[in-house]
MARKOL-724074 format. One record per residue: residue number from 1; residue in three letters; x negated, y negated, z negated of N, C-alpha, C, O in turn. Coordinates in steps of 0.1 Angstrom, whole numbers. Atoms other than C-alpha are relative to their C-alpha. Layout:
MARKOL-724074
<atom n="NUM" res="ala" n_u="X" n_v="Y" n_w="Z" ca_u="X" ca_v="Y" ca_w="Z" c_u="X" c_v="Y" c_w="Z" o_u="X" o_v="Y" o_w="Z"/>
...
//
This chain:
MARKOL-724074
<atom n="1" res="unk" n_u="-9" n_v="12" n_w="0" ca_u="0" ca_v="0" ca_w="0" c_u="-9" c_v="-12" c_w="0" o_u="-18" o_v="-13" o_w="-8"/>
<atom n="2" res="unk" n_u="7" n_v="13" n_w="-1" ca_u="-13" ca_v="-35" ca_w="9" c_u="11" c_v="-11" c_w="-2" o_u="21" o_v="-11" o_w="4"/>
<atom n="3" res="unk" n_u="-9" n_v="10" n_w="4" ca_u="4" ca_v="-65" ca_w="-6" c_u="-7" c_v="-12" c_w="-7" o_u="-19" o_v="-10" o_w="-11"/>
<atom n="4" res="unk" n_u="6" n_v="11" n_w="8" ca_u="-2" ca_v="-99" ca_w="-22" c_u="-3" c_v="4" c_w="-14" o_u="4" o_v="13" o_w="-19"/>
<atom n="5" res="unk" n_u="4" n_v="-4" n_w="14" ca_u="-19" ca_v="-97" ca_w="-56" c_u="10" c_v="-7" c_w="-10" o_u="11" o_v="-19" o_w="-10"/>
<atom n="6" res="unk" n_u="-8" n_v="6" n_w="11" ca_u="5" ca_v="-102" ca_w="-85" c_u="-8" c_v="-6" c_w="-11" o_u="-20" o_v="-1" o_w="-13"/>
<atom n="7" res="unk" n_u="7" n_v="7" n_w="11" ca_u="-6" ca_v="-125" ca_w="-113" c_u="-5" c_v="10" c_w="-10" o_u="-16" o_v="9" o_w="-16"/>
<atom n="8" res="unk" n_u="4" n_v="-10" n_w="11" ca_u="-7" ca_v="-95" ca_w="-137" c_u="-12" c_v="8" c_w="4" o_u="-19" o_v="14" o_w="-5"/>
<atom n="9" res="unk" n_u="11" n_v="-7" n_w="-5" ca_u="-34" ca_v="-79" ca_w="-115" c_u="-12" c_v="-8" c_w="5" o_u="-21" o_v="-3" o_w="11"/>
<atom n="10" res="unk" n_u="10" n_v="9" n_w="-5" ca_u="-55" ca_v="-109" ca_w="-108" c_u="-14" c_v="3" c_w="-5" o_u="-24" o_v="4" o_w="3"/>
<atom n="11" res="unk" n_u="13" n_v="-4" n_w="6" ca_u="-84" ca_v="-99" ca_w="-131" c_u="-5" c_v="13" c_w="6" o_u="-17" o_v="14" o_w="9"/>
<atom n="12" res="unk" n_u="4" n_v="-13" n_w="-5" ca_u="-85" ca_v="-63" ca_w="-119" c_u="-4" c_v="-2" c_w="15" o_u="-15" o_v="3" o_w="19"/>
<atom n="13" res="unk" n_u="4" n_v="3" n_w="-14" ca_u="-85" ca_v="-76" ca_w="-82" c_u="-13" c_v="-6" c_w="1" o_u="-22" o_v="-2" o_w="9"/>
<atom n="14" res="unk" n_u="12" n_v="7" n_w="-1" ca_u="-113" ca_v="-100" ca_w="-89" c_u="-12" c_v="10" c_w="-4" o_u="-22" o_v="9" o_w="2"/>
<atom n="15" res="unk" n_u="11" n_v="-9" n_w="4" ca_u="-134" ca_v="-73" ca_w="-107" c_u="-3" c_v="10" c_w="11" o_u="-14" o_v="14" o_w="13"/>
<atom n="16" res="unk" n_u="2" n_v="-9" n_w="-11" ca_u="-129" ca_v="-49" ca_w="-77" c_u="-9" c_v="-7" c_w="10" o_u="-18" o_v="-1" o_w="16"/>
<atom n="17" res="unk" n_u="8" n_v="8" n_w="-10" ca_u="-142" ca_v="-76" ca_w="-53" c_u="-14" c_v="-2" c_w="-5" o_u="-24" o_v="1" o_w="2"/>
<atom n="18" res="unk" n_u="14" n_v="3" n_w="5" ca_u="-172" ca_v="-85" ca_w="-75" c_u="-8" c_v="13" c_w="-1" o_u="-20" o_v="13" o_w="3"/>
<atom n="19" res="unk" n_u="7" n_v="-13" n_w="1" ca_u="-181" ca_v="-49" ca_w="-82" c_u="-4" c_v="5" c_w="14" o_u="-15" o_v="10" o_w="16"/>
<atom n="20" res="unk" n_u="3" n_v="-5" n_w="-14" ca_u="-179" ca_v="-41" ca_w="-45" c_u="-12" c_v="-7" c_w="6" o_u="-18" o_v="-2" o_w="14"/>
<atom n="21" res="unk" n_u="12" n_v="7" n_w="-5" ca_u="-205" ca_v="-68" ca_w="-38" c_u="-12" c_v="1" c_w="-9" o_u="-22" o_v="-5" o_w="-7"/>
<atom n="22" res="unk" n_u="11" n_v="-2" n_w="9" ca_u="-227" ca_v="-57" ca_w="-67" c_u="-2" c_v="-12" c_w="-9" o_u="-14" o_v="-15" o_w="-13"/>
<atom n="23" res="unk" n_u="1" n_v="13" n_w="7" ca_u="-220" ca_v="-90" ca_w="-85" c_u="5" c_v="2" c_w="-15" o_u="13" o_v="11" o_w="-17"/>
<atom n="24" res="unk" n_u="-5" n_v="-2" n_w="14" ca_u="-215" ca_v="-94" ca_w="-123" c_u="14" c_v="-5" c_w="-1" o_u="19" o_v="-15" o_w="5"/>
<atom n="25" res="unk" n_u="-13" n_v="4" n_w="4" ca_u="-180" ca_v="-97" ca_w="-137" c_u="-1" c_v="-10" c_w="-11" o_u="-12" o_v="-13" o_w="-16"/>
<atom n="26" res="unk" n_u="0" n_v="9" n_w="11" ca_u="-170" ca_v="-120" ca_w="-165" c_u="4" c_v="-14" c_w="5" o_u="16" o_v="-16" o_w="9"/>
<atom n="27" res="unk" n_u="-3" n_v="14" n_w="-5" ca_u="-172" ca_v="-157" ca_w="-156" c_u="4" c_v="-1" c_w="14" o_u="13" o_v="-8" o_w="18"/>
<atom n="28" res="unk" n_u="-3" n_v="-1" n_w="-14" ca_u="-171" ca_v="-149" ca_w="-119" c_u="14" c_v="6" c_w="2" o_u="22" o_v="2" o_w="11"/>
<atom n="29" res="unk" n_u="-13" n_v="-6" n_w="0" ca_u="-140" ca_v="-128" ca_w="-126" c_u="11" c_v="-11" c_w="-2" o_u="20" o_v="-12" o_w="5"/>
<atom n="30" res="unk" n_u="-9" n_v="12" n_w="3" ca_u="-123" ca_v="-159" ca_w="-141" c_u="2" c_v="-9" c_w="12" o_u="13" o_v="-13" o_w="15"/>
<atom n="31" res="unk" n_u="-1" n_v="9" n_w="-12" ca_u="-132" ca_v="-180" ca_w="-111" c_u="8" c_v="5" c_w="11" o_u="16" o_v="-1" o_w="17"/>
<atom n="32" res="unk" n_u="-7" n_v="-6" n_w="-11" ca_u="-120" ca_v="-156" ca_w="-85" c_u="15" c_v="3" c_w="-3" o_u="23" o_v="0" o_w="6"/>
<atom n="33" res="unk" n_u="-13" n_v="-3" n_w="4" ca_u="-89" ca_v="-146" ca_w="-104" c_u="9" c_v="-12" c_w="0" o_u="21" o_v="-12" o_w="2"/>
<atom n="34" res="unk" n_u="-7" n_v="13" n_w="0" ca_u="-79" ca_v="-183" ca_w="-106" c_u="6" c_v="-3" c_w="13" o_u="14" o_v="-12" o_w="14"/>
<atom n="35" res="unk" n_u="-5" n_v="3" n_w="-13" ca_u="-72" ca_v="-183" ca_w="-69" c_u="14" c_v="6" c_w="2" o_u="22" o_v="1" o_w="10"/>
<atom n="36" res="unk" n_u="-14" n_v="-7" n_w="-1" ca_u="-41" ca_v="-160" ca_w="-74" c_u="10" c_v="-11" c_w="-5" o_u="9" o_v="-16" o_w="-16"/>
<atom n="37" res="unk" n_u="-11" n_v="9" n_w="3" ca_u="-10" ca_v="-182" ca_w="-73" c_u="-3" c_v="-14" c_w="4" o_u="6" o_v="-23" o_w="3"/>
<atom n="38" res="unk" n_u="3" n_v="14" n_w="-5" ca_u="-28" ca_v="-213" ca_w="-59" c_u="5" c_v="-1" c_w="15" o_u="4" o_v="8" o_w="22"/>
<atom n="39" res="unk" n_u="-6" n_v="2" n_w="-13" ca_u="-11" ca_v="-228" ca_w="-28" c_u="-8" c_v="3" c_w="12" o_u="-3" o_v="8" o_w="22"/>
<atom n="40" res="unk" n_u="8" n_v="-2" n_w="-12" ca_u="-40" ca_v="-226" ca_w="-4" c_u="-6" c_v="14" c_w="1" o_u="-12" o_v="17" o_w="11"/>
<atom n="41" res="unk" n_u="6" n_v="-13" n_w="0" ca_u="-50" ca_v="-191" ca_w="-13" c_u="10" c_v="11" c_w="1" o_u="22" o_v="10" o_w="-4"/>
<atom n="42" res="unk" n_u="-9" n_v="-11" n_w="-2" ca_u="-34" ca_v="-158" ca_w="-3" c_u="-8" c_v="13" c_w="-3" o_u="-14" o_v="19" o_w="6"/>
<atom n="43" res="unk" n_u="7" n_v="-12" n_w="3" ca_u="-51" ca_v="-129" ca_w="-22" c_u="8" c_v="12" c_w="2" o_u="20" o_v="13" o_w="-1"/>
<atom n="44" res="unk" n_u="-6" n_v="-13" n_w="-3" ca_u="-43" ca_v="-94" ca_w="-11" c_u="-8" c_v="11" c_w="-6" o_u="-20" o_v="10" o_w="-8"/>
<atom n="45" res="unk" n_u="7" n_v="-12" n_w="6" ca_u="-50" ca_v="-60" ca_w="-25" c_u="5" c_v="13" c_w="7" o_u="16" o_v="12" o_w="13"/>
<atom n="46" res="unk" n_u="-4" n_v="-14" n_w="-5" ca_u="-48" ca_v="-23" ca_w="-14" c_u="0" c_v="9" c_w="-12" o_u="-9" o_v="9" o_w="-20"/>
<atom n="47" res="unk" n_u="-1" n_v="-9" n_w="11" ca_u="-36" ca_v="3" ca_w="-38" c_u="0" c_v="14" c_w="5" o_u="6" o_v="17" o_w="16"/>
<atom n="48" res="unk" n_u="-1" n_v="-15" n_w="-2" ca_u="-41" ca_v="41" ca_w="-38" c_u="8" c_v="5" c_w="-11" o_u="3" o_v="6" o_w="-23"/>
<atom n="49" res="unk" n_u="-10" n_v="-3" n_w="10" ca_u="-11" ca_v="53" ca_w="-56" c_u="2" c_v="-12" c_w="-8" o_u="5" o_v="-23" o_w="-3"/>
<atom n="50" res="unk" n_u="-2" n_v="12" n_w="8" ca_u="-10" ca_v="29" ca_w="-85" c_u="-13" c_v="-7" c_w="-3" o_u="-14" o_v="-17" o_w="-10"/>
<atom n="51" res="unk" n_u="14" n_v="5" n_w="4" ca_u="-48" ca_v="21" ca_w="-86" c_u="-4" c_v="-11" c_w="11" o_u="-4" o_v="-8" o_w="23"/>
<atom n="52" res="unk" n_u="5" n_v="10" n_w="-9" ca_u="-60" ca_v="-12" ca_w="-71" c_u="-14" c_v="3" c_w="4" o_u="-23" o_v="4" o_w="-5"/>
<atom n="53" res="unk" n_u="13" n_v="-5" n_w="-5" ca_u="-89" ca_v="-1" ca_w="-49" c_u="-8" c_v="-10" c_w="9" o_u="-19" o_v="-7" o_w="12"/>
<atom n="54" res="unk" n_u="6" n_v="9" n_w="-10" ca_u="-96" ca_v="-30" ca_w="-25" c_u="7" c_v="-13" c_w="0" o_u="18" o_v="-14" o_w="-4"/>
<atom n="55" res="unk" n_u="-6" n_v="13" n_w="0" ca_u="-90" ca_v="-66" ca_w="-20" c_u="-7" c_v="-9" c_w="10" o_u="-18" o_v="-7" o_w="15"/>
<atom n="56" res="unk" n_u="6" n_v="11" n_w="-8" ca_u="-96" ca_v="-97" ca_w="1" c_u="8" c_v="-12" c_w="-2" o_u="20" o_v="-12" o_w="-6"/>
<atom n="57" res="unk" n_u="-7" n_v="12" n_w="2" ca_u="-87" ca_v="-133" ca_w="0" c_u="1" c_v="-7" c_w="14" o_u="-6" o_v="-4" o_w="23"/>
<atom n="58" res="unk" n_u="-2" n_v="9" n_w="-12" ca_u="-74" ca_v="-158" ca_w="26" c_u="1" c_v="-14" c_w="-5" o_u="9" o_v="-17" o_w="-14"/>
<atom n="59" res="unk" n_u="-1" n_v="14" n_w="3" ca_u="-79" ca_v="-195" ca_w="24" c_u="6" c_v="-7" c_w="11" o_u="1" o_v="-6" o_w="23"/>
<atom n="60" res="unk" n_u="-7" n_v="8" n_w="-10" ca_u="-56" ca_v="-218" ca_w="43" c_u="-3" c_v="-15" c_w="-1" o_u="-4" o_v="-20" o_w="-12"/>
<atom n="61" res="unk" n_u="3" n_v="14" n_w="-1" ca_u="-65" ca_v="-253" ca_w="54" c_u="5" c_v="-6" c_w="13" o_u="-2" o_v="-4" o_w="23"/>
<atom n="62" res="unk" n_u="-6" n_v="5" n_w="-12" ca_u="-43" ca_v="-270" ca_w="79" c_u="3" c_v="11" c_w="9" o_u="10" o_v="21" o_w="6"/>
<atom n="63" res="unk" n_u="-2" n_v="-11" n_w="-11" ca_u="-43" ca_v="-249" ca_w="111" c_u="-11" c_v="10" c_w="0" o_u="-11" o_v="19" o_w="9"/>
<atom n="64" res="unk" n_u="11" n_v="-10" n_w="1" ca_u="-74" ca_v="-229" ca_w="100" c_u="2" c_v="9" c_w="-12" o_u="7" o_v="4" o_w="-23"/>
<atom n="65" res="unk" n_u="0" n_v="-10" n_w="11" ca_u="-76" ca_v="-198" ca_w="78" c_u="-13" c_v="7" c_w="0" o_u="-19" o_v="11" o_w="10"/>
<atom n="66" res="unk" n_u="12" n_v="-7" n_w="2" ca_u="-106" ca_v="-181" ca_w="64" c_u="2" c_v="13" c_w="-7" o_u="8" o_v="13" o_w="-18"/>
<atom n="67" res="unk" n_u="0" n_v="-13" n_w="7" ca_u="-108" ca_v="-144" ca_w="56" c_u="-13" c_v="0" c_w="-8" o_u="-24" o_v="-2" o_w="-3"/>
<atom n="68" res="unk" n_u="12" n_v="0" n_w="8" ca_u="-132" ca_v="-141" ca_w="27" c_u="2" c_v="9" c_w="-12" o_u="13" o_v="14" o_w="-16"/>
<atom n="69" res="unk" n_u="1" n_v="-8" n_w="13" ca_u="-142" ca_v="-122" ca_w="-5" c_u="7" c_v="13" c_w="1" o_u="16" o_v="16" o_w="-7"/>
<atom n="70" res="unk" n_u="-7" n_v="-14" n_w="-1" ca_u="-132" ca_v="-87" ca_w="7" c_u="-10" c_v="11" c_w="-4" o_u="-22" o_v="11" o_w="0"/>
<atom n="71" res="unk" n_u="8" n_v="-12" n_w="4" ca_u="-145" ca_v="-55" ca_w="-8" c_u="9" c_v="11" c_w="-4" o_u="21" o_v="10" o_w="-7"/>
<atom n="72" res="unk" n_u="-7" n_v="-13" n_w="3" ca_u="-135" ca_v="-19" ca_w="-15" c_u="-8" c_v="7" c_w="-11" o_u="-20" o_v="8" o_w="-10"/>
<atom n="73" res="unk" n_u="7" n_v="-8" n_w="10" ca_u="-143" ca_v="2" ca_w="-46" c_u="-7" c_v="11" c_w="7" o_u="-2" o_v="17" o_w="17"/>
<atom n="74" res="unk" n_u="9" n_v="-9" n_w="-7" ca_u="-171" ca_v="26" ca_w="-37" c_u="7" c_v="13" c_w="3" o_u="4" o_v="19" o_w="14"/>
<atom n="75" res="unk" n_u="-6" n_v="-13" n_w="-2" ca_u="-150" ca_v="58" ca_w="-40" c_u="11" c_v="0" c_w="10" o_u="17" o_v="10" o_w="13"/>
<atom n="76" res="unk" n_u="-11" n_v="1" n_w="-10" ca_u="-124" ca_v="45" ca_w="-15" c_u="-4" c_v="-7" c_w="13" o_u="5" o_v="-10" o_w="21"/>
<atom n="77" res="unk" n_u="4" n_v="6" n_w="-13" ca_u="-145" ca_v="31" ca_w="13" c_u="2" c_v="10" c_w="12" o_u="2" o_v="22" o_w="10"/>
<atom n="78" res="unk" n_u="-2" n_v="-8" n_w="-13" ca_u="-140" ca_v="43" ca_w="49" c_u="13" c_v="6" c_w="2" o_u="15" o_v="15" o_w="10"/>
<atom n="79" res="unk" n_u="-14" n_v="-6" n_w="-1" ca_u="-103" ca_v="50" ca_w="44" c_u="10" c_v="-10" c_w="7" o_u="22" o_v="-7" o_w="8"/>
<atom n="80" res="unk" n_u="-9" n_v="9" n_w="-7" ca_u="-89" ca_v="19" ca_w="62" c_u="5" c_v="-12" c_w="-8" o_u="13" o_v="-20" o_w="-2"/>
<atom n="81" res="unk" n_u="-6" n_v="11" n_w="9" ca_u="-82" ca_v="-5" ca_w="33" c_u="-4" c_v="-13" c_w="6" o_u="5" o_v="-22" o_w="7"/>
<atom n="82" res="unk" n_u="4" n_v="13" n_w="-5" ca_u="-102" ca_v="-33" ca_w="48" c_u="6" c_v="-4" c_w="13" o_u="10" o_v="-15" o_w="16"/>
<atom n="83" res="unk" n_u="-7" n_v="3" n_w="-13" ca_u="-87" ca_v="-30" ca_w="83" c_u="15" c_v="-4" c_w="-3" o_u="20" o_v="-13" o_w="3"/>
<atom n="84" res="unk" n_u="-14" n_v="4" n_w="4" ca_u="-52" ca_v="-31" ca_w="66" c_u="0" c_v="-14" c_w="-6" o_u="9" o_v="-21" o_w="-4"/>
<atom n="85" res="unk" n_u="0" n_v="13" n_w="7" ca_u="-62" ca_v="-61" ca_w="45" c_u="-3" c_v="-11" c_w="10" o_u="3" o_v="-22" o_w="9"/>
<atom n="86" res="unk" n_u="2" n_v="10" n_w="-11" ca_u="-75" ca_v="-80" ca_w="76" c_u="13" c_v="-2" c_w="7" o_u="16" o_v="-14" o_w="9"/>
<atom n="87" res="unk" n_u="-13" n_v="1" n_w="-7" ca_u="-42" ca_v="-73" ca_w="94" c_u="10" c_v="-8" c_w="-9" o_u="17" o_v="-17" o_w="-3"/>
<atom n="88" res="unk" n_u="-10" n_v="7" n_w="9" ca_u="-21" ca_v="-84" ca_w="64" c_u="-4" c_v="-15" c_w="-1" o_u="5" o_v="-23" o_w="-1"/>
<atom n="89" res="unk" n_u="4" n_v="14" n_w="2" ca_u="-41" ca_v="-116" ca_w="59" c_u="1" c_v="-8" c_w="13" o_u="4" o_v="-20" o_w="13"/>
<atom n="90" res="unk" n_u="-2" n_v="7" n_w="-13" ca_u="-41" ca_v="-124" ca_w="97" c_u="15" c_v="-3" c_w="2" o_u="19" o_v="-14" o_w="6"/>
<atom n="91" res="unk" n_u="-14" n_v="3" n_w="-1" ca_u="-3" ca_v="-121" ca_w="96" c_u="4" c_v="-11" c_w="-9" o_u="12" o_v="-20" o_w="-5"/>
<atom n="92" res="unk" n_u="-3" n_v="10" n_w="10" ca_u="-1" ca_v="-143" ca_w="65" c_u="-5" c_v="-14" c_w="6" o_u="2" o_v="-24" o_w="4"/>
<atom n="93" res="unk" n_u="6" n_v="12" n_w="-6" ca_u="-23" ca_v="-169" ca_w="83" c_u="10" c_v="-5" c_w="11" o_u="13" o_v="-17" o_w="12"/>
<atom n="94" res="unk" n_u="-9" n_v="3" n_w="-11" ca_u="0" ca_v="-168" ca_w="114" c_u="13" c_v="-6" c_w="-6" o_u="19" o_v="-16" o_w="-1"/>
<atom n="95" res="unk" n_u="-13" n_v="4" n_w="6" ca_u="31" ca_v="-171" ca_w="92" c_u="-1" c_v="-14" c_w="-6" o_u="9" o_v="-22" o_w="-7"/>
<atom n="96" res="unk" n_u="2" n_v="13" n_w="6" ca_u="16" ca_v="-202" ca_w="75" c_u="-3" c_v="-11" c_w="11" o_u="-5" o_v="-22" o_w="8"/>
<atom n="97" res="unk" n_u="1" n_v="9" n_w="-11" ca_u="12" ca_v="-218" ca_w="110" c_u="-15" c_v="-2" c_w="4" o_u="-18" o_v="-12" o_w="11"/>
<atom n="98" res="unk" n_u="14" n_v="2" n_w="-3" ca_u="-26" ca_v="-214" ca_w="113" c_u="-2" c_v="4" c_w="15" o_u="4" o_v="14" o_w="20"/>
<atom n="99" res="unk" n_u="4" n_v="-3" n_w="-14" ca_u="-40" ca_v="-214" ca_w="149" c_u="-13" c_v="6" c_w="1" o_u="-16" o_v="13" o_w="11"/>
<atom n="100" res="unk" n_u="13" n_v="-6" n_w="-1" ca_u="-75" ca_v="-203" ca_w="140" c_u="-2" c_v="8" c_w="-12" o_u="2" o_v="5" o_w="-24"/>
<atom n="101" res="unk" n_u="3" n_v="-9" n_w="11" ca_u="-87" ca_v="-174" ca_w="119" c_u="-15" c_v="3" c_w="1" o_u="-20" o_v="7" o_w="12"/>
<atom n="102" res="unk" n_u="14" n_v="-3" n_w="-1" ca_u="-123" ca_v="-170" ca_w="110" c_u="-5" c_v="7" c_w="-12" o_u="2" o_v="8" o_w="-22"/>
<atom n="103" res="unk" n_u="6" n_v="-7" n_w="11" ca_u="-146" ca_v="-150" ca_w="88" c_u="-15" c_v="0" c_w="2" o_u="-20" o_v="-5" o_w="13"/>
<atom n="104" res="unk" n_u="14" n_v="-2" n_w="-2" ca_u="-183" ca_v="-144" ca_w="82" c_u="-5" c_v="12" c_w="-7" o_u="1" o_v="16" o_w="-17"/>
<atom n="105" res="unk" n_u="6" n_v="-12" n_w="6" ca_u="-204" ca_v="-114" ca_w="74" c_u="-15" c_v="0" c_w="5" o_u="-19" o_v="-7" o_w="14"/>
<atom n="106" res="unk" n_u="14" n_v="-2" n_w="-4" ca_u="-240" ca_v="-103" ca_w="77" c_u="-2" c_v="7" c_w="13" o_u="5" o_v="16" o_w="16"/>
<atom n="107" res="unk" n_u="5" n_v="-7" n_w="-12" ca_u="-257" ca_v="-94" ca_w="109" c_u="-7" c_v="13" c_w="-4" o_u="-16" o_v="12" o_w="-12"/>
<atom n="108" res="unk" n_u="7" n_v="-12" n_w="4" ca_u="-268" ca_v="-58" ca_w="107" c_u="-15" c_v="0" c_w="5" o_u="-17" o_v="-6" o_w="15"/>
<atom n="109" res="unk" n_u="14" n_v="-1" n_w="-4" ca_u="-305" ca_v="-50" ca_w="109" c_u="0" c_v="9" c_w="13" o_u="9" o_v="16" o_w="15"/>
<atom n="110" res="unk" n_u="1" n_v="-8" n_w="-12" ca_u="-316" ca_v="-35" ca_w="142" c_u="1" c_v="15" c_w="-3" o_u="-5" o_v="21" o_w="-12"/>
<atom n="111" res="unk" n_u="-3" n_v="-14" n_w="2" ca_u="-303" ca_v="1" ca_w="144" c_u="9" c_v="3" c_w="-11" o_u="12" o_v="15" o_w="-14"/>
<atom n="112" res="unk" n_u="-9" n_v="-2" n_w="11" ca_u="-280" ca_v="-4" ca_w="115" c_u="14" c_v="-5" c_w="4" o_u="16" o_v="-11" o_w="15"/>
<atom n="113" res="unk" n_u="-14" n_v="4" n_w="-1" ca_u="-242" ca_v="-10" ca_w="112" c_u="4" c_v="-8" c_w="-12" o_u="-1" o_v="-7" o_w="-23"/>
<atom n="114" res="unk" n_u="-6" n_v="8" n_w="11" ca_u="-222" ca_v="-35" ca_w="92" c_u="15" c_v="3" c_w="1" o_u="22" o_v="-1" o_w="10"/>
<atom n="115" res="unk" n_u="-14" n_v="-3" n_w="-1" ca_u="-188" ca_v="-20" ca_w="84" c_u="10" c_v="-12" c_w="0" o_u="20" o_v="-12" o_w="7"/>
<atom n="116" res="unk" n_u="-8" n_v="12" n_w="0" ca_u="-174" ca_v="-55" ca_w="77" c_u="1" c_v="-6" c_w="14" o_u="12" o_v="-9" o_w="19"/>
<atom n="117" res="unk" n_u="0" n_v="5" n_w="-13" ca_u="-184" ca_v="-67" ca_w="111" c_u="8" c_v="9" c_w="10" o_u="15" o_v="4" o_w="18"/>
<atom n="118" res="unk" n_u="-7" n_v="-9" n_w="-9" ca_u="-171" ca_v="-36" ca_w="128" c_u="15" c_v="-1" c_w="-2" o_u="23" o_v="-1" o_w="7"/>
<atom n="119" res="unk" n_u="-14" n_v="2" n_w="3" ca_u="-137" ca_v="-40" ca_w="110" c_u="5" c_v="-13" c_w="7" o_u="16" o_v="-13" o_w="12"/>
<atom n="120" res="unk" n_u="-4" n_v="13" n_w="-6" ca_u="-135" ca_v="-77" ca_w="121" c_u="1" c_v="1" c_w="15" o_u="11" o_v="-4" o_w="21"/>
<atom n="121" res="unk" n_u="-1" n_v="-1" n_w="-14" ca_u="-143" ca_v="-68" ca_w="157" c_u="12" c_v="8" c_w="4" o_u="18" o_v="5" o_w="14"/>
<atom n="122" res="unk" n_u="-12" n_v="-9" n_w="-4" ca_u="-117" ca_v="-40" ca_w="158" c_u="13" c_v="-8" c_w="-1" o_u="22" o_v="-6" o_w="6"/>
<atom n="123" res="unk" n_u="-12" n_v="8" n_w="2" ca_u="-92" ca_v="-66" ca_w="145" c_u="2" c_v="-11" c_w="11" o_u="12" o_v="-18" o_w="11"/>
<atom n="124" res="unk" n_u="-1" n_v="9" n_w="-11" ca_u="-100" ca_v="-88" ca_w="175" c_u="-8" c_v="-13" c_w="-2" o_u="-8" o_v="-22" o_w="6"/>
<atom n="125" res="unk" n_u="8" n_v="12" n_w="2" ca_u="-123" ca_v="-114" ca_w="159" c_u="-13" c_v="2" c_w="8" o_u="-18" o_v="14" o_w="10"/>
<atom n="126" res="unk" n_u="12" n_v="-1" n_w="-8" ca_u="-154" ca_v="-122" ca_w="180" c_u="-11" c_v="-9" c_w="-6" o_u="-8" o_v="-20" o_w="-10"/>
<atom n="127" res="unk" n_u="11" n_v="8" n_w="5" ca_u="-188" ca_v="-134" ca_w="169" c_u="-2" c_v="-12" c_w="9" o_u="-2" o_v="-12" o_w="21"/>
<atom n="128" res="unk" n_u="2" n_v="12" n_w="-7" ca_u="-193" ca_v="-170" ca_w="178" c_u="-15" c_v="-5" c_w="-1" o_u="-20" o_v="-11" o_w="9"/>
<atom n="129" res="unk" n_u="14" n_v="5" n_w="2" ca_u="-228" ca_v="-178" ca_w="164" c_u="-6" c_v="8" c_w="-12" o_u="1" o_v="14" o_w="-20"/>
<atom n="130" res="unk" n_u="7" n_v="-5" n_w="11" ca_u="-254" ca_v="-166" ca_w="140" c_u="-6" c_v="-12" c_w="-8" o_u="-10" o_v="-22" o_w="-2"/>
<atom n="131" res="unk" n_u="6" n_v="10" n_w="8" ca_u="-267" ca_v="-187" ca_w="111" c_u="-10" c_v="6" c_w="-9" o_u="-8" o_v="18" o_w="-13"/>
<atom n="132" res="unk" n_u="10" n_v="-5" n_w="10" ca_u="-297" ca_v="-183" ca_w="88" c_u="6" c_v="-1" c_w="-14" o_u="12" o_v="-11" o_w="-18"/>
<atom n="133" res="unk" n_u="-3" n_v="0" n_w="14" ca_u="-290" ca_v="-174" ca_w="52" c_u="-12" c_v="-3" c_w="-8" o_u="-23" o_v="2" o_w="-5"/>
<atom n="134" res="unk" n_u="11" n_v="4" n_w="9" ca_u="-311" ca_v="-190" ca_w="26" c_u="2" c_v="6" c_w="-14" o_u="14" o_v="6" o_w="-19"/>
<atom n="135" res="unk" n_u="-1" n_v="-7" n_w="14" ca_u="-318" ca_v="-172" ca_w="-7" c_u="-9" c_v="-8" c_w="-9" o_u="-21" o_v="-10" o_w="-7"/>
<atom n="136" res="unk" n_u="8" n_v="7" n_w="10" ca_u="-328" ca_v="-192" ca_w="-37" c_u="-6" c_v="10" c_w="-10" o_u="1" o_v="19" o_w="-14"/>
<atom n="137" res="unk" n_u="7" n_v="-8" n_w="11" ca_u="-353" ca_v="-176" ca_w="-61" c_u="-6" c_v="-9" c_w="-10" o_u="-13" o_v="-18" o_w="-6"/>
<atom n="138" res="unk" n_u="6" n_v="8" n_w="11" ca_u="-363" ca_v="-190" ca_w="-94" c_u="-15" c_v="2" c_w="0" o_u="-20" o_v="12" o_w="4"/>
<atom n="139" res="unk" n_u="15" n_v="-1" n_w="0" ca_u="-400" ca_v="-198" ca_w="-98" c_u="-4" c_v="10" c_w="-11" o_u="3" o_v="11" o_w="-21"/>
<atom n="140" res="unk" n_u="4" n_v="-10" n_w="9" ca_u="-418" ca_v="-170" ca_w="-115" c_u="-10" c_v="-6" c_w="-10" o_u="-15" o_v="1" o_w="-19"/>
//
């Protein structure tokens, strides 16, 4: 089942996303969960039976919409949750009157695959450009 995230599951949804990215929960959970119920945000989740196992967010700004913050719990990857979440969020963007839908993900290393990029391409999104990612590292 794929549907909007109810307020009662906002923290679980945020933790699934953060854990899926290998990021710490806690303060970041609070920040991400706070998007649930906000007018410009459309958080979605996928459930396996009653267990929330994947999620993604949609940000609306005028006629543009951004697919962002999507991840699936490790034991549930490769089962179609992200493809279903992309489709649900694309429908929500269209229903909100958006003309443009965009997303970003990492370019795979030569000879490698990026499942996120593959899912986006299957959904009809096309790469427009590459940009350099900068990583900040604290001085040792």
